[in-house]
C-alpha positions as CSV (number, residue, x, y, z in Angstrom):
1,X,21.2,10.1,5.4
2,X,22.4,6.5,5.2
3,X,20.0,3.6,5.1
4,X,20.6,0.0,6.2
5,X,18.6,-3.3,6.2
6,X,18.4,-4.6,9.8
7,X,17.9,-8.3,10.6
8,X,17.2,-10.0,13.9
9,X,14.8,-7.5,15.4
10,X,12.9,-9.5,18.0
11,X,9.9,-7.2,18.5
12,X,8.4,-3.7,17.9
13,X,9.3,-2.6,21.4
14,X,12.9,-3.7,21.0
15,X,13.1,-1.7,17.8
16,X,11.8,1.3,19.6
17,X,14.4,0.9,22.4
18,X,17.2,0.5,19.9
19,X,16.1,3.7,18.1
20,X,16.0,5.6,21.4
21,X,19.5,4.5,22.3
22,X,20.9,5.4,18.8
23,X,19.3,8.8,19.1
24,X,21.3,9.4,22.3
25,X,24.6,9.0,20.3
26,X,26.5,12.0,18.7
27,X,24.7,12.9,15.4
28,X,21.9,10.4,16.3
29,X,19.1,13.0,16.5
30,X,17.5,12.1,13.2
31,X,17.8,8.3,13.5
32,X,14.8,6.1,12.7
33,X,14.4,2.3,12.9
34,X,11.2,0.8,11.4
35,X,10.2,-2.6,12.8
36,X,7.7,-3.0,9.9
37,X,10.3,-2.7,7.1
38,X,13.5,-3.5,9.1
39,X,15.1,-0.3,7.8
40,X,17.5,1.9,9.8
41,X,18.1,5.5,8.7
42,X,21.1,7.4,10.3
43,X,23.4,10.3,9.8
44,X,26.6,9.5,7.8
45,X,28.5,11.2,10.7
46,X,27.4,8.8,13.4
47,X,29.8,6.2,14.9
48,X,29.0,2.8,13.3
49,X,30.9,1.1,16.0
50,X,28.4,2.4,18.6
51,X,25.5,1.6,16.3
52,X,26.6,-2.0,15.9
53,X,27.1,-2.3,19.7
54,X,23.5,-1.2,20.4
55,X,22.1,-3.5,17.7
56,X,24.2,-6.4,19.0
57,X,22.8,-5.9,22.5
58,X,19.4,-7.0,21.1
59,X,20.7,-9.7,18.8
60,X,20.1,-7.5,15.7
61,X,22.7,-6.6,13.1
62,X,23.1,-4.7,9.7
63,X,22.5,-7.2,6.9
64,X,23.4,-4.8,4.1
65,X,23.4,-1.1,3.2
66,X,20.5,0.2,1.1
67,X,21.9,3.7,0.5
68,X,25.1,5.3,1.6
69,X,26.1,8.9,0.9
70,X,29.4,9.4,-1.0
71,X,32.3,9.9,1.4
72,X,30.3,8.6,4.3
73,X,32.3,7.7,7.4
74,X,29.9,4.9,8.1
75,X,31.0,2.7,5.2
76,X,29.8,-0.9,4.9
77,X,33.1,-2.4,6.2
78,X,32.1,-1.3,9.7
79,X,29.0,-3.4,9.7
80,X,30.2,-6.3,11.7
81,X,30.6,-9.9,11.2
82,X,27.2,-10.5,9.6
83,X,27.8,-8.3,6.6
84,X,29.0,-10.7,4.0
85,X,27.4,-9.0,1.0
86,X,27.5,-5.7,-0.8
87,X,24.3,-3.6,-1.1
88,X,23.0,-2.2,-4.3
89,X,21.8,1.3,-4.5
90,X,18.2,0.1,-5.1
91,X,16.7,-1.3,-1.9
92,X,14.2,-3.5,-3.8
93,X,17.0,-5.7,-5.1
94,X,18.1,-7.1,-1.8
95,X,15.5,-9.6,-0.8
96,X,16.7,-12.6,-2.7
97,X,20.4,-12.3,-1.5
98,X,19.9,-12.1,2.2
99,X,19.7,-15.4,4.1
100,X,21.2,-14.3,7.4
101,X,17.9,-13.8,9.1
102,X,16.9,-17.3,8.3
103,X,20.2,-18.5,9.7
104,X,19.4,-16.6,12.9
105,X,16.0,-18.2,13.1
106,X,17.5,-21.7,12.6
107,X,20.0,-21.1,15.4
108,X,17.3,-20.0,17.8
109,X,15.2,-23.0,16.8
110,X,18.1,-25.3,17.5
111,X,18.6,-23.8,20.9
112,X,14.9,-24.1,21.7
113,X,14.8,-27.8,20.6
114,X,17.9,-28.5,22.8
115,X,16.2,-26.8,25.7
116,X,13.0,-28.7,25.1
117,X,14.9,-32.0,25.0
118,X,16.6,-31.2,28.3
119,X,13.3,-30.1,29.9
120,X,11.5,-33.3,28.7
121,X,14.4,-35.4,30.1
122,X,14.1,-33.7,33.5
123,X,10.4,-34.3,33.6
124,X,10.7,-38.0,32.6
125,X,13.5,-38.7,35.0
126,X,11.9,-37.0,38.0
127,X,12.1,-39.5,40.8
128,X,14.8,-41.5,39.1
129,X,17.6,-38.9,39.3
130,X,18.7,-37.0,42.4
131,X,17.3,-33.5,42.9
132,X,20.7,-31.7,42.2
133,X,20.9,-33.4,38.8
134,X,17.3,-32.5,37.9
135,X,17.9,-28.9,39.0
136,X,21.0,-28.8,36.8
137,X,19.0,-30.1,33.8
138,X,16.3,-27.4,34.4
139,X,18.9,-24.7,34.8
140,X,20.7,-25.7,31.6
141,X,17.5,-25.7,29.6
142,X,16.6,-22.3,31.1
143,X,20.1,-20.8,30.3
144,X,20.1,-22.2,26.7
145,X,16.7,-20.8,25.8
146,X,16.5,-17.7,27.9
147,X,19.9,-16.2,28.5
148,X,19.5,-13.4,25.8
149,X,16.2,-12.3,27.3
150,X,17.6,-12.5,30.9
151,X,20.6,-10.3,30.2
152,X,18.6,-7.8,28.2
153,X,16.1,-7.6,31.1
154,X,18.8,-7.4,33.7
155,X,20.4,-4.4,31.9
156,X,16.9,-2.7,31.7
157,X,16.3,-3.4,35.4
158,X,19.6,-1.7,36.4
159,X,18.6,1.3,34.2
160,X,15.0,1.2,35.7
161,X,13.7,0.6,32.1
162,X,10.6,-1.5,32.2
163,X,9.6,-3.5,29.1
164,X,8.8,-7.1,28.1
165,X,12.4,-8.4,28.8
166,X,12.3,-6.8,32.3
167,X,9.0,-8.6,33.1
168,X,10.4,-12.0,31.9
169,X,13.7,-11.5,33.9
170,X,11.9,-10.7,37.1
171,X,9.6,-13.7,36.6
172,X,12.6,-16.0,36.0
173,X,14.5,-14.7,39.1
174,X,11.3,-15.0,41.2
175,X,10.5,-18.5,40.0
176,X,14.0,-19.8,40.7
177,X,14.1,-18.0,44.1
178,X,11.0,-19.9,45.3
179,X,12.3,-23.2,43.8
180,X,9.8,-23.5,41.0
181,X,12.3,-24.9,38.5
182,X,9.8,-26.5,36.2
183,X,7.9,-23.3,35.7
184,X,11.0,-21.2,35.4
185,X,12.3,-23.4,32.6
186,X,8.9,-23.4,30.9
187,X,8.7,-19.6,31.1
188,X,12.2,-19.4,29.4
189,X,11.4,-21.9,26.7
190,X,7.9,-20.7,25.8
191,X,9.0,-17.0,25.8
192,X,11.9,-17.9,23.4
193,X,9.4,-19.8,21.2
194,X,7.1,-16.8,21.4
195,X,9.8,-14.4,20.2
196,X,10.8,-16.8,17.4
197,X,7.2,-17.1,16.1
198,X,6.7,-13.4,16.4
199,X,9.8,-12.8,14.3
200,X,8.6,-15.4,11.8
201,X,5.2,-13.7,11.5
202,X,6.7,-10.2,10.8
203,X,9.4,-11.7,8.5
204,X,6.6,-13.4,6.5
205,X,4.9,-10.0,6.0
206,X,8.2,-8.3,5.1
207,X,9.1,-11.1,2.6
208,X,5.8,-10.7,1.0
209,X,6.5,-7.0,0.6
210,X,10.1,-7.8,-0.6
211,X,8.7,-10.2,-3.2
212,X,6.5,-7.3,-4.5
213,X,9.6,-5.1,-4.7
214,X,11.5,-7.7,-6.9
215,X,9.6,-6.7,-10.0
216,X,12.3,-4.2,-11.1
217,X,14.8,-5.6,-13.6
218,X,18.4,-5.1,-12.7
219,X,20.0,-4.8,-16.2
220,X,19.0,-3.7,-19.7
221,X,20.3,-4.4,-23.2
222,X,21.3,-1.0,-24.5
223,X,21.8,-0.3,-28.2
224,X,24.6,2.1,-29.2
225,X,25.6,2.5,-32.9
226,X,24.0,-0.9,-33.7
227,X,26.0,-2.6,-30.9
228,X,24.4,-4.1,-27.8
229,X,25.7,-3.6,-24.2
230,X,24.4,-5.0,-20.9
231,X,24.1,-2.0,-18.5
232,X,22.6,-1.5,-15.1
233,X,19.1,0.2,-15.3
234,X,20.3,3.0,-13.1
235,X,22.6,4.2,-15.9
236,X,19.8,4.5,-18.5
237,X,19.1,8.1,-19.6
238,X,16.3,9.7,-21.6
239,X,16.7,9.0,-25.3
240,X,18.6,5.7,-24.9
241,X,17.4,2.7,-27.0
242,X,17.0,-0.7,-25.4
243,X,16.2,-4.1,-26.8
244,X,13.6,-6.2,-25.0
245,X,13.5,-9.9,-25.8
246,X,10.4,-12.1,-25.3
247,X,9.9,-12.8,-21.6
248,X,12.1,-9.9,-20.4
249,X,11.1,-7.0,-18.3
250,X,11.0,-3.4,-19.6
251,X,13.6,-1.4,-17.6
252,X,11.9,2.0,-17.5
253,X,9.1,4.0,-19.0
254,X,9.4,4.5,-22.7
255,X,7.9,4.4,-26.2
256,X,8.1,1.5,-28.7
257,X,10.2,2.5,-31.8
258,X,10.2,-1.0,-33.4
259,X,8.2,-4.2,-33.0
260,X,4.9,-5.4,-31.9
261,X,4.0,-7.6,-28.9
262,X,1.6,-8.1,-26.0
263,X,2.8,-6.6,-22.7
264,X,1.9,-7.8,-19.2
265,X,1.4,-4.6,-17.1
266,X,0.3,-6.4,-13.9
267,X,3.2,-5.0,-11.8
268,X,2.0,-1.5,-12.5
269,X,-1.7,-1.6,-13.0
270,X,-2.7,-4.9,-11.3
271,X,-4.4,-6.0,-14.5
272,X,-3.7,-9.6,-15.3
273,X,-4.7,-9.5,-19.0
274,X,-1.9,-8.6,-21.4
275,X,-2.2,-5.4,-23.5
276,X,-1.3,-5.3,-27.2
277,X,1.4,-2.8,-28.0
278,X,3.0,-1.6,-31.3
279,X,5.4,1.1,-32.6
280,X,4.6,4.6,-31.1
281,X,2.8,3.3,-28.0
282,X,4.0,4.0,-24.5
283,X,5.1,1.2,-22.1
284,X,5.8,1.1,-18.3
285,X,9.0,0.0,-16.7
286,X,8.6,-3.4,-14.9
287,X,6.1,-4.6,-17.5
288,X,6.9,-8.0,-19.1
289,X,7.2,-8.4,-22.9
290,X,5.3,-11.6,-23.8
291,X,6.3,-12.7,-27.3
292,X,7.6,-10.2,-29.8
293,X,11.0,-8.4,-30.0
294,X,10.7,-4.7,-29.0
295,X,13.1,-1.7,-29.4
296,X,12.1,1.0,-26.8
297,X,13.3,4.6,-26.5
298,X,13.6,5.5,-22.8
299,X,11.4,8.5,-21.9
300,X,12.3,8.6,-18.2
301,X,15.4,7.7,-16.2
302,X,14.7,4.7,-13.9
303,X,14.6,6.9,-10.8
304,X,11.7,8.9,-12.3
305,X,9.8,6.0,-13.8
306,X,6.3,4.8,-12.7
307,X,7.8,1.6,-11.2
308,X,10.5,3.4,-9.2
309,X,7.8,5.8,-7.8
310,X,5.6,2.8,-6.9
311,X,8.4,1.0,-5.1
312,X,9.5,4.1,-3.2
313,X,5.9,4.8,-2.1
314,X,5.3,1.2,-1.0
315,X,8.5,1.2,1.0
316,X,7.6,4.6,2.6
317,X,4.1,3.3,3.3
318,X,5.2,0.3,5.5
319,X,7.3,2.7,7.6
320,X,4.5,5.0,8.7
321,X,2.7,4.2,11.9
322,X,-1.1,4.4,12.0
323,X,-2.9,6.3,14.8
324,X,-4.0,2.9,16.3
325,X,-0.3,1.7,16.3
326,X,0.9,4.9,17.9
327,X,-1.8,4.6,20.6
328,X,-0.9,0.9,21.3
329,X,2.8,1.8,21.6
330,X,2.0,4.7,23.9
331,X,-0.4,2.5,25.9
332,X,2.3,-0.3,26.2
333,X,4.8,2.3,27.5
334,X,2.6,2.9,30.6
335,X,1.0,-0.5,30.7
336,X,4.2,-2.4,31.5
337,X,5.0,-0.4,34.7
338,X,1.3,-0.7,35.7
339,X,1.5,-4.5,35.4
340,X,4.6,-4.5,37.6
341,X,2.7,-2.5,40.2
342,X,-0.3,-4.8,40.1
343,X,2.1,-7.8,40.4
344,X,3.7,-6.3,43.4
345,X,0.3,-5.6,45.0
346,X,-0.8,-9.2,44.3
347,X,2.4,-10.5,45.9
348,X,2.4,-8.4,49.1
349,X,-1.3,-7.5,49.9
350,X,-2.7,-11.0,50.7
351,X,0.3,-12.0,53.0
352,X,0.4,-8.6,54.8
353,X,-3.3,-8.0,55.3
354,X,-5.2,-11.3,54.6
355,X,-2.8,-13.8,56.3
356,X,-1.9,-15.3,52.9
357,X,1.1,-17.6,52.3
358,X,4.1,-15.6,51.0
359,X,5.3,-18.3,48.7
360,X,1.8,-18.8,47.2
361,X,1.2,-15.1,46.5
362,X,4.8,-14.5,45.2
363,X,4.0,-17.3,42.7
364,X,0.7,-15.5,41.8
365,X,2.6,-12.2,41.4
366,X,5.1,-13.8,39.0
367,X,2.2,-15.2,37.0
368,X,0.7,-11.7,36.7
369,X,4.0,-10.4,35.4
370,X,3.9,-12.9,32.5
371,X,0.3,-12.4,31.8
372,X,1.0,-8.7,31.5
373,X,3.5,-9.1,28.7
374,X,2.2,-6.8,25.9
375,X,3.6,-8.8,22.9
376,X,0.2,-9.6,21.4
377,X,-1.1,-6.1,21.9
378,X,1.9,-4.5,20.2
379,X,1.7,-6.9,17.3
380,X,-2.1,-6.3,16.8
381,X,-1.5,-3.6,14.2
382,X,1.8,-3.7,12.3
383,X,1.6,-7.1,10.6
384,X,-2.0,-6.5,9.5
385,X,-1.0,-3.0,8.1
386,X,2.0,-4.4,6.2
387,X,-0.1,-7.3,4.9
388,X,-2.8,-4.9,3.8
389,X,-0.4,-2.5,2.0
390,X,1.2,-5.5,0.2
391,X,-2.2,-6.9,-0.9
392,X,-3.4,-3.6,-2.3
393,X,-0.1,-3.0,-4.1
394,X,-0.3,-6.4,-5.7
395,X,-3.6,-5.3,-7.1
396,X,-2.2,-2.0,-8.6
397,X,-3.4,0.2,-5.7
398,X,-0.7,2.3,-4.1
399,X,-1.5,3.4,-0.5
400,X,1.1,5.9,0.7
401,X,1.0,4.9,4.4
402,X,-0.7,2.7,6.9
403,X,-2.6,5.7,8.2
404,X,-4.3,6.1,4.8
405,X,-5.2,2.4,4.7
406,X,-6.8,2.7,8.1
407,X,-8.6,5.9,7.0
408,X,-9.9,4.2,3.8
409,X,-11.6,1.6,6.0
410,X,-13.4,4.4,7.9
411,X,-14.8,6.6,5.1
412,X,-18.5,7.0,4.7
413,X,-18.6,9.5,1.8
414,X,-16.8,9.3,-1.5
415,X,-16.7,12.4,-3.8
416,X,-16.0,11.8,-7.5
417,X,-14.8,14.1,-10.1
418,X,-16.8,13.4,-13.3
419,X,-14.4,13.9,-16.3
420,X,-11.8,11.1,-16.5
421,X,-13.0,9.4,-13.4
422,X,-16.7,8.4,-13.8
423,X,-16.4,9.1,-17.5
424,X,-13.5,8.4,-19.9
425,X,-12.8,12.1,-20.5
426,X,-13.1,11.4,-24.2
427,X,-16.1,12.6,-26.4
428,X,-18.1,10.0,-28.2
429,X,-21.2,10.1,-30.5
430,X,-24.2,9.2,-28.4
431,X,-27.0,10.3,-30.7
432,X,-27.3,10.5,-34.5
433,X,-30.1,12.4,-36.3
434,X,-29.7,11.6,-40.1
435,X,-31.8,13.6,-42.6
436,X,-29.8,12.7,-45.7
437,X,-28.6,9.1,-45.8
438,X,-26.4,9.5,-48.8
439,X,-24.3,12.5,-47.8
440,X,-24.4,13.2,-44.1
441,X,-21.7,10.8,-42.8
442,X,-19.5,11.0,-46.0
443,X,-19.5,14.8,-45.9
444,X,-18.8,14.9,-42.1
445,X,-15.9,12.4,-42.6
446,X,-14.4,14.4,-45.5
447,X,-14.4,17.6,-43.3
448,X,-13.2,16.0,-40.0
449,X,-10.7,13.3,-41.1
450,X,-7.6,15.6,-41.0
451,X,-8.7,17.4,-37.8
452,X,-7.1,16.7,-34.4
453,X,-10.0,18.3,-32.4
454,X,-11.5,15.9,-29.8
455,X,-15.0,16.3,-31.3
456,X,-13.6,15.5,-34.7
457,X,-12.0,12.3,-33.4
458,X,-15.3,11.2,-31.9
459,X,-17.1,11.8,-35.2
460,X,-14.4,9.9,-37.1
461,X,-14.5,7.0,-34.7
462,X,-18.3,6.7,-35.4
463,X,-17.8,6.9,-39.1
464,X,-14.9,4.4,-39.2
465,X,-17.1,2.0,-37.3
466,X,-19.5,2.0,-40.3
467,X,-16.8,1.4,-42.9
468,X,-17.9,4.1,-45.3
469,X,-16.2,5.6,-48.4
470,X,-15.0,9.1,-47.5
471,X,-14.9,12.0,-50.0
472,X,-11.8,14.1,-50.5
473,X,-12.4,17.8,-49.7
474,X,-11.3,20.3,-52.4
475,X,-11.1,23.2,-49.9
476,X,-11.4,23.6,-46.1
477,X,-11.9,26.9,-44.3
478,X,-12.1,27.3,-40.5
479,X,-15.0,29.6,-39.3
480,X,-13.9,31.2,-36.0
481,X,-16.1,30.3,-33.1
482,X,-18.6,28.3,-35.1
483,X,-17.2,25.5,-37.2
484,X,-15.8,24.6,-40.7
485,X,-16.8,25.4,-44.3
486,X,-15.6,22.9,-47.0
487,X,-16.0,22.4,-50.7
488,X,-16.6,18.7,-51.7
489,X,-17.4,17.6,-55.3
490,X,-17.7,21.4,-56.2
491,X,-20.5,21.8,-53.5
492,X,-20.1,23.9,-50.3
493,X,-20.8,22.3,-47.0
494,X,-20.8,23.5,-43.4
495,X,-20.1,21.6,-40.1
496,X,-20.3,23.1,-36.6
497,X,-22.8,24.7,-34.2
498,X,-26.0,26.6,-35.1
499,X,-23.9,29.8,-36.0
500,X,-22.1,27.9,-38.8
501,X,-25.4,27.3,-40.6
502,X,-27.0,30.7,-40.1
503,X,-27.6,30.9,-43.9
504,X,-30.3,28.2,-43.5
505,X,-33.8,28.6,-42.2
506,X,-33.9,25.6,-39.8
507,X,-37.3,23.8,-39.8
508,X,-39.1,23.9,-36.4
509,X,-39.0,20.0,-36.1
510,X,-35.2,20.1,-36.3
511,X,-35.0,23.1,-33.9
512,X,-37.1,21.1,-31.4
513,X,-34.8,18.1,-31.8
514,X,-31.7,20.3,-31.3
515,X,-33.3,21.8,-28.1
516,X,-34.0,18.3,-26.8
517,X,-30.5,17.0,-27.4
518,X,-29.1,20.0,-25.6
519,X,-31.4,19.4,-22.6
520,X,-30.1,15.9,-22.5
521,X,-26.6,17.4,-21.9
522,X,-25.2,16.7,-25.4
523,X,-22.9,18.8,-27.4
524,X,-24.4,19.5,-30.9
525,X,-22.5,19.3,-34.2
526,X,-24.6,20.0,-37.4
527,X,-23.8,19.2,-41.0
528,X,-25.5,21.2,-43.8
529,X,-25.3,22.2,-47.4
530,X,-26.6,25.4,-48.9
531,X,-30.3,24.5,-48.5
532,X,-30.8,22.0,-45.7
533,X,-29.5,20.3,-42.6
534,X,-28.0,16.8,-43.5
535,X,-27.8,15.5,-40.0
536,X,-26.9,16.1,-36.3
537,X,-24.2,14.5,-34.1
538,X,-25.1,14.5,-30.4
539,X,-21.8,14.1,-28.6
540,X,-21.1,13.5,-24.9
541,X,-18.3,12.4,-22.6
542,X,-18.5,8.5,-22.6
543,X,-19.4,7.1,-19.2
544,X,-17.1,4.3,-18.1
545,X,-18.8,0.9,-18.3
546,X,-17.8,0.0,-14.8
547,X,-18.9,3.2,-13.1
548,X,-22.4,2.1,-12.2
549,X,-21.4,-1.3,-10.8
550,X,-18.5,0.4,-8.8
551,X,-21.0,2.9,-7.2
552,X,-23.4,0.0,-6.4
553,X,-20.6,-2.0,-4.8
554,X,-19.5,0.9,-2.7
555,X,-23.0,1.4,-1.4
556,X,-23.1,-2.3,-0.4
557,X,-19.8,-1.9,1.4
558,X,-21.4,0.8,3.7
559,X,-20.4,4.0,1.9
560,X,-23.5,6.1,2.7
561,X,-22.9,9.0,0.3
562,X,-21.5,9.0,-3.2
563,X,-21.2,12.5,-4.6
564,X,-20.3,13.7,-8.1
565,X,-18.5,17.1,-8.4
566,X,-18.1,18.6,-11.9
567,X,-17.3,21.8,-13.7
568,X,-19.8,20.8,-16.5
569,X,-23.3,22.4,-16.5
570,X,-26.0,21.1,-14.4
571,X,-27.9,19.2,-17.1
572,X,-24.8,17.1,-18.1
573,X,-24.1,16.5,-14.4
574,X,-27.7,15.3,-13.8
575,X,-27.5,12.9,-16.8
576,X,-24.2,11.3,-15.7
577,X,-25.3,11.1,-12.0
578,X,-28.5,9.3,-13.0
579,X,-26.6,6.9,-15.3
580,X,-24.0,5.9,-12.6
581,X,-26.2,6.0,-9.6
582,X,-24.5,8.5,-7.2
583,X,-26.6,9.7,-4.3
584,X,-25.8,13.5,-4.9
585,X,-24.3,15.6,-7.7
586,X,-23.2,19.2,-8.1
587,X,-22.5,20.9,-11.5
588,X,-20.8,24.1,-12.7
589,X,-18.1,24.0,-10.1
590,X,-14.7,25.8,-10.3
591,X,-11.7,24.2,-8.4
592,X,-12.4,26.4,-5.4
593,X,-16.1,25.4,-5.4
594,X,-15.1,21.7,-5.3
595,X,-12.9,22.5,-2.3
596,X,-15.8,24.2,-0.5
597,X,-18.1,21.3,-1.3
598,X,-15.5,18.8,0.1
599,X,-15.2,20.9,3.3
600,X,-19.0,20.9,3.6
601,X,-19.2,17.1,3.1
602,X,-16.3,16.7,5.7
603,X,-18.4,18.4,8.3
604,X,-20.9,15.5,8.0
605,X,-18.6,12.5,7.8
606,X,-15.2,11.1,6.7
607,X,-14.7,12.0,3.1
608,X,-12.4,10.6,0.3
609,X,-12.1,12.5,-2.9
610,X,-11.2,10.8,-6.2
611,X,-10.0,12.6,-9.3
612,X,-7.4,12.8,-12.1
613,X,-6.8,16.4,-13.2
614,X,-4.9,19.4,-12.1
615,X,-8.2,21.1,-11.2
616,X,-8.8,18.1,-8.7
617,X,-5.6,18.6,-6.8
618,X,-6.9,21.2,-4.3
619,X,-10.0,19.1,-3.5
620,X,-7.8,15.9,-3.1
621,X,-5.7,17.8,-0.6
622,X,-8.7,19.1,1.3
623,X,-10.5,15.8,1.7
624,X,-9.5,13.5,4.7
625,X,-8.3,11.1,2.0
626,X,-7.3,11.9,-1.6
627,X,-7.4,9.2,-4.3
628,X,-6.0,9.7,-7.8
629,X,-6.3,7.9,-11.0
630,X,-2.9,6.5,-12.0
631,X,-3.0,7.8,-15.5
632,X,-4.1,11.3,-14.3
633,X,-1.8,14.3,-14.0
634,X,1.4,14.3,-11.9
635,X,-0.1,17.0,-9.6
636,X,-3.1,14.9,-8.7
637,X,-0.9,11.8,-8.1
638,X,1.5,13.7,-5.9
639,X,-1.3,15.3,-3.9
640,X,-3.3,12.0,-3.4
641,X,-2.8,9.6,-0.5
642,X,-3.9,6.6,-2.6
643,X,-3.2,6.0,-6.3
644,X,-5.2,3.6,-8.6
645,X,-2.7,2.6,-11.2
646,X,-5.4,1.4,-13.6
647,X,-7.2,3.9,-15.9
648,X,-10.6,2.9,-14.3
649,X,-12.3,2.5,-10.9
650,X,-12.8,-1.2,-11.0
651,X,-10.4,-2.0,-8.2
652,X,-11.7,0.7,-5.8
653,X,-14.4,-1.4,-4.1
654,X,-11.9,-4.2,-3.5
655,X,-9.5,-1.6,-1.9
656,X,-12.2,-0.3,0.4
657,X,-13.3,-3.8,1.3
658,X,-9.7,-4.8,2.2
659,X,-9.2,-1.6,4.2
660,X,-12.3,-2.4,6.2
661,X,-11.1,-6.0,6.7
662,X,-7.7,-4.7,8.0
663,X,-9.4,-2.4,10.5
664,X,-11.6,-5.4,11.7
665,X,-8.6,-7.6,12.1
666,X,-6.8,-4.9,14.2
667,X,-9.8,-4.4,16.4
668,X,-10.3,-8.2,16.8
669,X,-6.6,-8.6,17.7
670,X,-6.8,-5.9,20.4
671,X,-9.9,-7.5,21.9
672,X,-8.3,-11.0,21.9
673,X,-5.0,-9.9,23.3
674,X,-6.6,-7.8,26.1
675,X,-9.4,-10.2,26.7
676,X,-7.2,-13.2,27.3
677,X,-5.1,-11.1,29.8
678,X,-8.2,-10.0,31.7
679,X,-9.5,-13.6,32.0
680,X,-6.0,-14.8,33.2
681,X,-5.8,-11.9,35.7
682,X,-9.2,-12.7,37.1
683,X,-7.9,-16.2,37.9
684,X,-5.6,-14.5,40.6
685,X,-8.7,-13.7,42.7
686,X,-9.3,-17.4,43.7
687,X,-5.5,-18.0,43.4
688,X,-5.9,-20.3,40.3
689,X,-3.4,-18.5,38.1
690,X,-0.2,-20.5,37.4
691,X,2.9,-19.7,35.5
692,X,1.9,-22.4,33.0
693,X,-1.5,-20.7,32.3
694,X,0.1,-17.3,32.2
695,X,2.8,-18.1,29.6
696,X,0.4,-20.2,27.5
697,X,-2.2,-17.4,27.4
698,X,0.4,-14.9,26.5
699,X,2.1,-17.0,23.8
700,X,-1.3,-18.2,22.5
701,X,-2.5,-14.6,22.0
702,X,0.7,-13.6,20.2
703,X,0.6,-16.6,17.8
704,X,-3.1,-16.1,17.2
705,X,-3.0,-12.4,16.4
706,X,0.1,-13.0,14.1
707,X,-1.7,-15.8,12.2
708,X,-5.0,-13.7,11.9
709,X,-3.0,-10.7,10.6
710,X,-1.3,-12.9,7.9
711,X,-4.6,-14.1,6.6
712,X,-4.9,-10.7,4.9
713,X,-2.2,-11.8,2.5
714,X,-4.4,-14.7,1.3
715,X,-6.3,-13.9,-1.9
716,X,-9.5,-15.9,-2.4
717,X,-9.9,-17.5,-5.8
718,X,-12.4,-15.6,-7.9
719,X,-14.7,-17.9,-9.8
């Protein structure tokens, strides 16, 4: 499929109409046009001449191609007079080149100012100039500001298609027919202004999204046989070496082979503090090298990099419609004809049955048509959703669609995996029992320093912290299923579980302590010589320092149940659950048991599951909402609906809070847009509704819901 950036879309309803018309063309079945992102997806076999004609009928046009299949018949030279630039294969690189929409807005603004000047002149010269001249001024102002709407509406009226343009066209014809020139002109000018501001609002949300998509570098400095070449990032392959100078962006995921520097990973993780990196450490594409010179070996082609996946997910997300948005669009489809029926009844019933004046009630009927314009209602959701997705993406939280943002704001239960989510997934020494100060830690260090076992790493981390002198072992022997035997300074030593020191009669006090440590959910590692136990390491999975505060914040936000699901035994589960403050916990669960627990929780409320491992993927898919840790496994990230790009939960409460705010804004927008219409319609009962009130209430509601939705983009300063 070919993809194009579309500019000049005046409203969501117009975008839907254009999509419907393109679908009626040959090879147009799979066509989609997203108002939120301004992206048109069509078959390469479709007639671009017909597509351009349909777009032009609404004042829209193709700004540039985002992706065209090789050998496509719909090549960019068919894009019409507006296409003065060549697209790049990566859609996130277009935002800073395209000024054509701004030009369209400026043209519309000039036309509206001209109309406004003519309208003001006619009002001021009323009584000075003759009526024919005044009518000419009003007519000129009406034509300049409203001719596009009028002709679109006229075409729809002929085809018996009823939308916003049809309502405005009938209102204009009716107002002119009864000689209400002032009101007719005002309707045309204010409706044009309304469309302009509506376009500005959506464009602001889109540009905020496009700014987010600008983080990808366009070129890289590739090193081949000690020579440097500037190449496009799309040409980089696994194994290529690239040089990154201070201040430059890293082109794709890789590993540092030379150099040391601090790296800003905010584009990926949302974390503002730089991370120190040196040779052998991994880096993300899109990160900024702060001060040192780095040589990086590319580990992933750009299209497979973390940054490319993020940009692709963000773009896909803004194109999905939420249930609320789908309902509003469906409602608007029936609502417009209903308003026309009500307007017709208001016009004919009082004169026919209540001796009303035909002209008066025709005027009231025309006012009802304008009040009924569903612009504000249709805009209640999309700008808020795009703004919400942009805000969360800035903070390193990827939401794969508006539907998931809406769902995140509705959850009342959050189920957590333990390992790697509430805990770090890394063993650490929590308890030390030392029975021989001189030998315990030195012997343990001598035995474990060459081991890559996770428990050995935890022990060495504890020993390194104490800056001790470590002995050199003369001999090391692995004991299957129990531990290690070593010879140090000609003395034999053992390290491992109780089986490894079966040759010793362990005193009852130490046995009691071992039992207690196990009951506390710790893994036991003992060190002994031929006669006695030298000491005990009590090792556990380290709880993330932010876990408790995150759980507390979620409870404050209205998440009623926080549940921990883990494969660890019940005692460990109880210990971690108590430490972090979750309301329920379940231990000893296999992946299928986690799925069953999630199903059970789902029967009681709306559940989100958060995890990081392969064993979490089934539960993530089962929950109404799946949330994955960004540094988790690919299967968890692919399955999840939301991805936290940080290796911690710190941003989760902020994401939930923002999702709830987006839902509140959408509800508020719907209430305001419908409420103002109801109030205006009630004014028809005593006959007080005027075209002035009607257009001002409609335009006021549209501007108001647009501005309220854009406030979601504003980030409050954190003290």
